[in-house]
Every structure is written in C-alpha cells, then in structure tokens.
A tleap script that builds the chain and sets N, CA, C and O, in Angstrom:
source leaprc.protein.ff14SB
mol = sequence {
  NMET LYS THR ILE MET ILE VAL ASP ASP GLU
  GLY ASN ILE LEU GLU GLU ILE LYS LYS ASN
  LEU GLU LYS ASP ASN PHE GLN VAL ILE THR
  ALA LYS ASN ASN ARG LYS ALA LEU GLU LEU
  ILE ASN ASN ASP LYS GLU ASP LYS ILE SER
  HIE ILE LEU ILE ASP THR LYS LEU PRO ASP
  SER ASN LYS PRO ALA LEU PHE LEU LEU THR
  THR ARG SER LYS MET ASN ILE ASP THR CYS
  LYS LYS ASP ASN PHE LEU GLU LYS PRO PHE
  THR LYS THR GLN LEU ILE ASP PHE LEU LYS
  ASN LYS CILE
}
set mol.1.N position { 100.311 98.374 114.367 }
set mol.1.CA position { 100.501 98.908 112.942 }
set mol.1.C position { 99.085 98.492 112.109 }
set mol.1.O position { 98.558 97.384 112.205 }
set mol.2.N position { 98.653 99.431 111.400 }
set mol.2.CA position { 97.556 99.324 110.427 }
set mol.2.C position { 97.923 98.493 109.248 }
set mol.2.O position { 99.076 98.364 108.836 }
set mol.3.N position { 96.886 97.950 108.743 }
set mol.3.CA position { 96.921 97.121 107.537 }
set mol.3.C position { 96.452 97.563 106.405 }
set mol.3.O position { 95.427 98.236 106.510 }
set mol.4.N position { 96.937 97.380 105.181 }
set mol.4.CA position { 96.652 97.827 103.775 }
set mol.4.C position { 95.924 96.483 103.303 }
set mol.4.O position { 96.329 95.355 103.582 }
set mol.5.N position { 94.862 96.757 102.597 }
set mol.5.CA position { 94.155 95.740 101.684 }
set mol.5.C position { 94.292 96.061 100.333 }
set mol.5.O position { 93.936 97.138 99.853 }
set mol.6.N position { 94.835 95.084 99.674 }
set mol.6.CA position { 94.890 95.311 98.106 }
set mol.6.C position { 93.768 94.357 97.645 }
set mol.6.O position { 93.535 93.237 98.099 }
set mol.7.N position { 92.968 95.157 96.434 }
set mol.7.CA position { 91.973 94.342 95.919 }
set mol.7.C position { 92.286 94.411 94.304 }
set mol.7.O position { 92.388 95.474 93.691 }
set mol.8.N position { 92.417 93.161 93.739 }
set mol.8.CA position { 92.750 93.045 92.469 }
set mol.8.C position { 92.523 91.699 91.865 }
set mol.8.O position { 92.927 90.688 92.440 }
set mol.9.N position { 91.907 91.652 90.753 }
set mol.9.CA position { 91.503 90.180 90.247 }
set mol.9.C position { 92.773 89.423 89.669 }
set mol.9.O position { 92.638 88.250 89.320 }
set mol.10.N position { 93.917 90.011 89.564 }
set mol.10.CA position { 95.022 89.283 88.973 }
set mol.10.C position { 96.017 88.977 90.152 }
set mol.10.O position { 96.694 89.763 90.815 }
set mol.11.N position { 95.908 87.564 90.225 }
set mol.11.CA position { 96.746 87.119 91.517 }
set mol.11.C position { 98.284 87.297 91.345 }
set mol.11.O position { 99.006 87.065 92.315 }
set mol.12.N position { 98.694 87.602 90.439 }
set mol.12.CA position { 100.193 87.800 90.152 }
set mol.12.C position { 100.503 89.476 90.631 }
set mol.12.O position { 101.548 89.802 91.194 }
set mol.13.N position { 99.512 90.340 90.330 }
set mol.13.CA position { 99.752 91.588 90.744 }
set mol.13.C position { 99.570 91.704 92.326 }
set mol.13.O position { 100.319 92.354 93.055 }
set mol.14.N position { 98.416 90.943 92.756 }
set mol.14.CA position { 98.272 90.915 94.317 }
set mol.14.C position { 99.640 90.584 95.041 }
set mol.14.O position { 100.180 91.350 95.839 }
set mol.15.N position { 100.191 89.200 94.621 }
set mol.15.CA position { 101.301 88.767 95.219 }
set mol.15.C position { 102.569 89.662 95.097 }
set mol.15.O position { 103.306 89.772 96.077 }
set mol.16.N position { 102.824 90.241 94.047 }
set mol.16.CA position { 103.872 91.141 93.859 }
set mol.16.C position { 103.639 92.467 94.734 }
set mol.16.O position { 104.602 92.966 95.316 }
set mol.17.N position { 102.593 92.935 94.810 }
set mol.17.CA position { 102.453 94.259 95.500 }
set mol.17.C position { 102.511 93.873 97.111 }
set mol.17.O position { 103.063 94.573 97.961 }
set mol.18.N position { 101.946 92.832 97.317 }
set mol.18.CA position { 102.015 92.300 98.798 }
set mol.18.C position { 103.366 92.163 99.321 }
set mol.18.O position { 103.702 92.612 100.417 }
set mol.19.N position { 104.243 91.451 98.414 }
set mol.19.CA position { 105.594 91.140 98.735 }
set mol.19.C position { 106.479 92.433 98.868 }
set mol.19.O position { 107.348 92.644 99.715 }
set mol.20.N position { 106.065 93.255 97.840 }
set mol.20.CA position { 106.762 94.548 98.010 }
set mol.20.C position { 106.589 95.536 99.285 }
set mol.20.O position { 107.464 96.214 99.824 }
set mol.21.N position { 105.304 95.433 99.595 }
set mol.21.CA position { 104.878 96.338 100.743 }
set mol.21.C position { 105.285 95.614 101.981 }
set mol.21.O position { 105.564 96.277 102.980 }
set mol.22.N position { 105.348 94.237 102.006 }
set mol.22.CA position { 105.849 93.805 103.178 }
set mol.22.C position { 107.260 93.817 103.410 }
set mol.22.O position { 107.650 93.636 104.564 }
set mol.23.N position { 108.042 93.993 102.537 }
set mol.23.CA position { 109.593 94.308 102.482 }
set mol.23.C position { 109.692 95.579 103.034 }
set mol.23.O position { 110.635 95.728 103.810 }
set mol.24.N position { 108.941 96.571 102.832 }
set mol.24.CA position { 108.953 97.885 103.610 }
set mol.24.C position { 108.158 97.968 104.869 }
set mol.24.O position { 107.815 99.092 105.237 }
set mol.25.N position { 107.832 96.963 105.553 }
set mol.25.CA position { 107.353 96.874 106.640 }
set mol.25.C position { 105.726 97.330 106.808 }
set mol.25.O position { 105.276 97.808 107.849 }
set mol.26.N position { 105.083 97.136 105.812 }
set mol.26.CA position { 103.486 97.394 105.838 }
set mol.26.C position { 102.863 95.943 105.933 }
set mol.26.O position { 103.273 94.941 105.346 }
set mol.27.N position { 101.788 96.040 106.794 }
set mol.27.CA position { 101.059 94.739 106.863 }
set mol.27.C position { 99.954 94.807 105.773 }
set mol.27.O position { 99.219 95.760 105.515 }
set mol.28.N position { 100.007 93.501 105.154 }
set mol.28.CA position { 99.111 93.598 103.925 }
set mol.28.C position { 98.041 92.321 103.986 }
set mol.28.O position { 98.349 91.215 104.428 }
set mol.29.N position { 96.908 92.626 103.533 }
set mol.29.CA position { 95.973 91.465 103.277 }
set mol.29.C position { 95.497 91.644 101.768 }
set mol.29.O position { 95.564 92.737 101.205 }
set mol.30.N position { 95.080 90.658 101.243 }
set mol.30.CA position { 94.561 90.709 99.711 }
set mol.30.C position { 93.249 90.187 99.446 }
set mol.30.O position { 92.802 89.310 100.186 }
set mol.31.N position { 92.643 90.580 98.568 }
set mol.31.CA position { 91.397 90.072 98.041 }
set mol.31.C position { 91.195 90.195 96.373 }
set mol.31.O position { 91.382 91.193 95.678 }
set mol.32.N position { 90.781 88.940 95.987 }
set mol.32.CA position { 90.677 89.003 94.677 }
set mol.32.C position { 89.582 89.446 93.930 }
set mol.32.O position { 89.552 89.463 92.700 }
set mol.33.N position { 88.484 89.885 94.839 }
set mol.33.CA position { 87.244 90.495 94.401 }
set mol.33.C position { 86.678 91.357 95.334 }
set mol.33.O position { 87.213 91.396 96.442 }
set mol.34.N position { 85.596 92.136 95.091 }
set mol.34.CA position { 85.046 93.122 95.963 }
set mol.34.C position { 84.216 92.402 97.098 }
set mol.34.O position { 84.108 92.942 98.198 }
set mol.35.N position { 83.657 91.234 96.839 }
set mol.35.CA position { 82.831 90.662 97.662 }
set mol.35.C position { 83.735 90.065 98.674 }
set mol.35.O position { 83.288 90.059 99.821 }
set mol.36.N position { 84.860 89.586 98.495 }
set mol.36.CA position { 85.907 89.113 99.396 }
set mol.36.C position { 86.450 90.210 100.302 }
set mol.36.O position { 86.738 90.021 101.484 }
set mol.37.N position { 86.572 91.395 99.648 }
set mol.37.CA position { 87.076 92.798 100.281 }
set mol.37.C position { 86.021 93.109 101.401 }
set mol.37.O position { 86.361 93.440 102.537 }
set mol.38.N position { 84.829 92.989 101.032 }
set mol.38.CA position { 83.779 93.382 101.943 }
set mol.38.C position { 83.652 92.432 103.104 }
set mol.38.O position { 83.426 92.765 104.267 }
set mol.39.N position { 83.811 91.298 102.683 }
set mol.39.CA position { 83.830 90.212 103.885 }
set mol.39.C position { 85.087 90.543 104.869 }
set mol.39.O position { 84.926 90.613 106.087 }
set mol.40.N position { 86.093 90.701 104.372 }
set mol.40.CA position { 87.337 91.026 105.240 }
set mol.40.C position { 87.114 92.101 106.046 }
set mol.40.O position { 87.365 92.091 107.252 }
set mol.41.N position { 86.520 93.308 105.275 }
set mol.41.CA position { 86.400 94.527 106.108 }
set mol.41.C position { 85.419 94.303 107.097 }
set mol.41.O position { 85.668 94.796 108.197 }
set mol.42.N position { 84.127 93.537 106.941 }
set mol.42.CA position { 83.237 93.289 107.777 }
set mol.42.C position { 83.760 92.618 109.082 }
set mol.42.O position { 83.432 92.992 110.208 }
set mol.43.N position { 84.529 91.683 108.837 }
set mol.43.CA position { 85.247 90.851 109.984 }
set mol.43.C position { 86.543 91.442 110.520 }
set mol.43.O position { 87.380 90.790 111.144 }
set mol.44.N position { 86.631 92.701 110.230 }
set mol.44.CA position { 87.958 93.439 110.910 }
set mol.44.C position { 87.393 94.207 112.134 }
set mol.44.O position { 87.198 95.423 112.129 }
set mol.45.N position { 87.134 93.333 113.249 }
set mol.45.CA position { 86.565 93.888 114.568 }
set mol.45.C position { 87.549 94.819 115.271 }
set mol.45.O position { 87.154 95.691 116.045 }
set mol.46.N position { 88.701 94.640 115.017 }
set mol.46.CA position { 89.853 95.557 115.677 }
set mol.46.C position { 90.182 96.758 114.878 }
set mol.46.O position { 90.939 97.610 115.344 }
set mol.47.N position { 89.628 96.882 113.636 }
set mol.47.CA position { 89.852 98.223 112.887 }
set mol.47.C position { 91.448 98.111 112.367 }
set mol.47.O position { 92.159 99.116 112.372 }
set mol.48.N position { 91.853 97.059 112.004 }
set mol.48.CA position { 93.482 96.914 111.618 }
set mol.48.C position { 93.652 97.467 110.218 }
set mol.48.O position { 94.705 98.012 109.888 }
set mol.49.N position { 92.475 97.311 109.272 }
set mol.49.CA position { 92.531 97.693 107.912 }
set mol.49.C position { 92.536 99.203 107.938 }
set mol.49.O position { 91.551 99.734 108.450 }
set mol.50.N position { 93.484 99.965 107.468 }
set mol.50.CA position { 93.258 101.436 107.682 }
set mol.50.C position { 93.124 101.908 105.995 }
set mol.50.O position { 92.581 102.992 105.781 }
set mol.51.N position { 93.507 101.276 105.077 }
set mol.51.CA position { 93.668 101.856 103.752 }
set mol.51.C position { 93.480 100.522 102.712 }
set mol.51.O position { 94.024 99.436 102.914 }
set mol.52.N position { 92.664 100.805 101.650 }
set mol.52.CA position { 92.437 99.972 100.782 }
set mol.52.C position { 92.792 100.534 99.259 }
set mol.52.O position { 92.420 101.621 98.819 }
set mol.53.N position { 93.548 99.610 98.594 }
set mol.53.CA position { 93.954 99.900 97.178 }
set mol.53.C position { 93.111 98.961 96.307 }
set mol.53.O position { 93.261 97.742 96.376 }
set mol.54.N position { 92.268 99.509 95.531 }
set mol.54.CA position { 91.428 98.842 94.766 }
set mol.54.C position { 91.736 98.894 93.226 }
set mol.54.O position { 92.058 99.978 92.739 }
set mol.55.N position { 91.664 97.926 92.546 }
set mol.55.CA position { 92.113 97.866 91.026 }
set mol.55.C position { 90.829 98.486 90.349 }
set mol.55.O position { 89.696 98.014 90.441 }
set mol.56.N position { 91.170 99.556 89.692 }
set mol.56.CA position { 90.035 100.247 88.681 }
set mol.56.C position { 90.756 100.878 87.454 }
set mol.56.O position { 91.826 100.486 86.988 }
set mol.57.N position { 90.043 101.863 87.027 }
set mol.57.CA position { 90.487 102.483 85.884 }
set mol.57.C position { 90.681 104.051 86.322 }
set mol.57.O position { 89.973 104.525 87.210 }
set mol.58.N position { 91.659 104.814 85.663 }
set mol.58.CA position { 91.652 106.311 86.053 }
set mol.58.C position { 90.591 107.062 85.305 }
set mol.58.O position { 90.311 106.827 84.130 }
set mol.59.N position { 90.020 107.968 86.041 }
set mol.59.CA position { 88.914 108.796 85.692 }
set mol.59.C position { 89.132 109.456 84.262 }
set mol.59.O position { 90.205 109.962 83.931 }
set mol.60.N position { 88.083 109.405 83.501 }
set mol.60.CA position { 88.139 109.691 82.024 }
set mol.60.C position { 89.177 109.001 81.258 }
set mol.60.O position { 89.686 109.562 80.287 }
set mol.61.N position { 89.548 107.767 81.636 }
set mol.61.CA position { 90.407 107.023 80.896 }
set mol.61.C position { 90.291 105.603 80.826 }
set mol.61.O position { 89.475 105.104 81.602 }
set mol.62.N position { 90.910 104.857 80.086 }
set mol.62.CA position { 90.691 103.374 80.111 }
set mol.62.C position { 92.243 102.904 80.644 }
set mol.62.O position { 92.588 101.752 80.380 }
set mol.63.N position { 93.036 103.653 81.279 }
set mol.63.CA position { 94.285 103.137 81.810 }
set mol.63.C position { 94.050 102.572 83.241 }
set mol.63.O position { 93.355 103.122 84.094 }
set mol.64.N position { 94.623 101.575 83.366 }
set mol.64.CA position { 94.366 100.714 84.596 }
set mol.64.C position { 95.108 101.433 85.760 }
set mol.64.O position { 96.096 102.122 85.505 }
set mol.65.N position { 94.666 101.290 86.996 }
set mol.65.CA position { 95.407 102.056 88.191 }
set mol.65.C position { 94.903 101.484 89.522 }
set mol.65.O position { 93.909 100.771 89.663 }
set mol.66.N position { 95.619 101.845 90.333 }
set mol.66.CA position { 94.875 101.326 91.945 }
set mol.66.C position { 94.464 102.744 92.596 }
set mol.66.O position { 95.140 103.772 92.588 }
set mol.67.N position { 93.402 102.577 93.066 }
set mol.67.CA position { 92.718 103.762 93.808 }
set mol.67.C position { 92.651 103.410 95.155 }
set mol.67.O position { 92.144 102.375 95.589 }
set mol.68.N position { 93.253 104.427 95.898 }
set mol.68.CA position { 93.491 104.406 97.473 }
set mol.68.C position { 92.238 104.946 98.150 }
set mol.68.O position { 91.688 105.924 97.643 }
set mol.69.N position { 91.800 104.456 99.121 }
set mol.69.CA position { 90.829 104.980 100.142 }
set mol.69.C position { 90.987 104.599 101.483 }
set mol.69.O position { 91.750 103.662 101.720 }
set mol.70.N position { 90.461 105.100 102.307 }
set mol.70.CA position { 90.508 104.917 103.695 }
set mol.70.C position { 89.327 103.974 103.991 }
set mol.70.O position { 88.359 103.912 103.232 }
set mol.71.N position { 89.436 103.212 105.159 }
set mol.71.CA position { 88.249 102.370 105.591 }
set mol.71.C position { 87.075 103.211 106.310 }
set mol.71.O position { 85.968 102.742 106.573 }
set mol.72.N position { 87.474 104.470 106.573 }
set mol.72.CA position { 86.704 105.291 107.453 }
set mol.72.C position { 85.939 106.300 106.494 }
set mol.72.O position { 85.139 107.083 107.007 }
set mol.73.N position { 86.152 106.312 105.120 }
set mol.73.CA position { 85.849 106.972 103.934 }
set mol.73.C position { 84.220 107.099 104.190 }
set mol.73.O position { 83.617 106.155 104.702 }
set mol.74.N position { 83.562 108.279 103.817 }
set mol.74.CA position { 82.236 108.202 103.535 }
set mol.74.C position { 81.642 107.536 102.524 }
set mol.74.O position { 82.438 107.369 101.600 }
set mol.75.N position { 80.400 107.013 102.281 }
set mol.75.CA position { 79.896 106.383 101.269 }
set mol.75.C position { 80.029 106.940 99.940 }
set mol.75.O position { 80.220 106.229 98.954 }
set mol.76.N position { 79.933 108.177 99.897 }
set mol.76.CA position { 80.077 109.073 98.670 }
set mol.76.C position { 81.429 109.384 98.399 }
set mol.76.O position { 81.855 110.481 98.763 }
set mol.77.N position { 82.256 108.490 97.746 }
set mol.77.CA position { 83.561 108.804 97.883 }
set mol.77.C position { 84.073 109.615 96.463 }
set mol.77.O position { 83.772 109.122 95.375 }
set mol.78.N position { 84.677 110.587 96.516 }
set mol.78.CA position { 85.058 111.325 95.284 }
set mol.78.C position { 86.246 110.691 94.410 }
set mol.78.O position { 87.423 110.964 94.646 }
set mol.79.N position { 85.878 109.893 93.462 }
set mol.79.CA position { 86.804 109.423 92.711 }
set mol.79.C position { 87.455 110.132 91.575 }
set mol.79.O position { 88.293 109.567 90.872 }
set mol.80.N position { 87.054 111.452 91.373 }
set mol.80.CA position { 87.511 112.191 90.478 }
set mol.80.C position { 89.055 112.963 90.712 }
set mol.80.O position { 89.630 113.651 89.869 }
set mol.81.N position { 89.510 112.664 92.004 }
set mol.81.CA position { 90.644 113.257 92.319 }
set mol.81.C position { 91.736 112.321 92.003 }
set mol.81.O position { 91.909 111.297 92.664 }
set mol.82.N position { 92.462 112.647 91.024 }
set mol.82.CA position { 93.513 111.812 90.255 }
set mol.82.C position { 94.834 111.630 91.053 }
set mol.82.O position { 95.764 110.911 90.688 }
set mol.83.N position { 94.797 112.381 92.202 }
set mol.83.CA position { 96.091 112.105 93.092 }
set mol.83.C position { 95.825 110.974 93.998 }
set mol.83.O position { 96.762 110.480 94.626 }
set mol.84.N position { 94.730 110.562 94.106 }
set mol.84.CA position { 94.271 109.221 94.711 }
set mol.84.C position { 94.371 108.033 93.839 }
set mol.84.O position { 93.804 107.010 94.223 }
set mol.85.N position { 94.996 108.025 92.748 }
set mol.85.CA position { 95.171 106.983 91.825 }
set mol.85.C position { 96.665 106.867 91.608 }
set mol.85.O position { 97.446 107.818 91.608 }
set mol.86.N position { 97.023 105.389 91.392 }
set mol.86.CA position { 98.517 104.924 90.951 }
set mol.86.C position { 98.310 104.173 89.698 }
set mol.86.O position { 97.863 103.027 89.659 }
set mol.87.N position { 98.700 104.965 88.550 }
set mol.87.CA position { 98.459 104.380 87.267 }
set mol.87.C position { 99.337 103.140 87.159 }
set mol.87.O position { 100.427 103.118 87.731 }
set mol.88.N position { 98.898 102.114 86.448 }
set mol.88.CA position { 99.586 100.832 86.265 }
set mol.88.C position { 100.147 101.050 84.934 }
set mol.88.O position { 99.488 101.698 84.121 }
set mol.89.N position { 101.497 100.495 84.570 }
set mol.89.CA position { 102.318 99.797 85.694 }
set mol.89.C position { 103.132 100.862 86.372 }
set mol.89.O position { 103.411 101.959 85.888 }
set mol.90.N position { 103.495 100.383 87.606 }
set mol.90.CA position { 104.122 101.239 88.522 }
set mol.90.C position { 105.405 100.525 89.096 }
set mol.90.O position { 105.527 99.301 89.115 }
set mol.91.N position { 106.286 101.353 89.531 }
set mol.91.CA position { 107.587 100.543 90.163 }
set mol.91.C position { 107.247 100.323 91.555 }
set mol.91.O position { 106.239 100.795 92.081 }
set mol.92.N position { 108.244 99.478 92.242 }
set mol.92.CA position { 108.032 99.376 93.619 }
set mol.92.C position { 108.255 100.687 94.316 }
set mol.92.O position { 107.596 100.904 95.333 }
set mol.93.N position { 109.172 101.654 93.853 }
set mol.93.CA position { 109.322 102.855 94.397 }
set mol.93.C position { 108.265 103.662 94.392 }
set mol.93.O position { 107.907 104.247 95.414 }
set mol.94.N position { 107.596 103.793 93.132 }
set mol.94.CA position { 106.325 104.496 92.968 }
set mol.94.C position { 105.299 104.024 93.987 }
set mol.94.O position { 104.734 104.885 94.661 }
set mol.95.N position { 105.025 102.829 94.154 }
set mol.95.CA position { 104.076 102.216 95.140 }
set mol.95.C position { 104.306 102.747 96.455 }
set mol.95.O position { 103.454 103.373 97.086 }
set mol.96.N position { 105.595 102.462 96.908 }
set mol.96.CA position { 106.012 102.845 98.334 }
set mol.96.C position { 105.572 104.334 98.564 }
set mol.96.O position { 104.792 104.715 99.437 }
set mol.97.N position { 106.281 105.193 97.525 }
set mol.97.CA position { 106.240 106.688 97.812 }
set mol.97.C position { 104.618 107.172 97.654 }
set mol.97.O position { 104.177 108.065 98.376 }
set mol.98.N position { 103.931 106.618 96.826 }
set mol.98.CA position { 102.416 106.751 96.691 }
set mol.98.C position { 101.807 106.703 98.107 }
set mol.98.O position { 101.196 107.661 98.579 }
set mol.99.N position { 102.007 105.513 98.776 }
set mol.99.CA position { 101.398 105.031 99.940 }
set mol.99.C position { 101.794 105.905 101.101 }
set mol.99.O position { 100.975 106.349 101.906 }
set mol.100.N position { 103.299 106.166 101.154 }
set mol.100.CA position { 103.807 107.026 102.115 }
set mol.100.C position { 103.310 108.373 102.103 }
set mol.100.O position { 103.174 108.963 103.175 }
set mol.101.N position { 103.041 108.892 101.083 }
set mol.101.CA position { 102.552 110.365 100.901 }
set mol.101.C position { 101.008 110.288 101.191 }
set mol.101.O position { 100.429 111.338 101.467 }
set mol.102.N position { 100.353 109.183 101.148 }
set mol.102.CA position { 98.810 109.215 101.457 }
set mol.102.C position { 98.563 109.010 103.028 }
set mol.102.O position { 97.708 109.582 103.703 }
set mol.103.N position { 99.473 108.099 103.443 }
set mol.103.CA position { 99.090 107.484 105.009 }
set mol.103.C position { 99.553 108.384 105.995 }
set mol.103.O position { 99.381 108.134 107.188 }
savepdb mol mol.pdb
quit
C-alpha cells in the first residue's frame, strides 16, 4: 500500500487528518514543515510515499486549503488547477472523497 504524507504546521490538524485517513485504511506519515517533508521524501528509498497533501492557500485567494501532488510530479507543478485543492475547513467525508477521486 502506498503512503500519503500530510504537511501542515498545525499539529492538531495533522493528527486529525492522520486519524481519519488511517480509519479509512490509508497509510499516513506527517511533517510539520517543508524541511521535514523533504527529509522524509529523500529517505523514502522504497517509494512508499505516493501523494503529498500540503497546507497552502487557494489560488487567487487567502482561503486555507490542502494541495495534493504526487511524489513523481515534475518540478514545475501547475498550482492553478483548483481541483487539486481541498479548501479548509473540510469534513472527513470530503477529505476521503477528495483523495479517492485523485488516487
């Protein structure tokens, strides 16, 4: 099974997302900042991490969201596609549906 990484500086959000995804049989690892996320990705020799949810803002907005990308994405990632964002706050169902539609 592939693993999803969650990157968010708010510990309570990280734990809540992790708990909800694990209940739905996702493997999850967390990082509180980009530096830790890069370290985890670089140490992922078995390519277990398949997708990353990163805390960010919606394009052309100040609304907080999670941005989904794959670890195999090219360096120039198009962050203008709003369908790759999940606006905060979201429900457990919205989170699971978002991931299942993308993976």
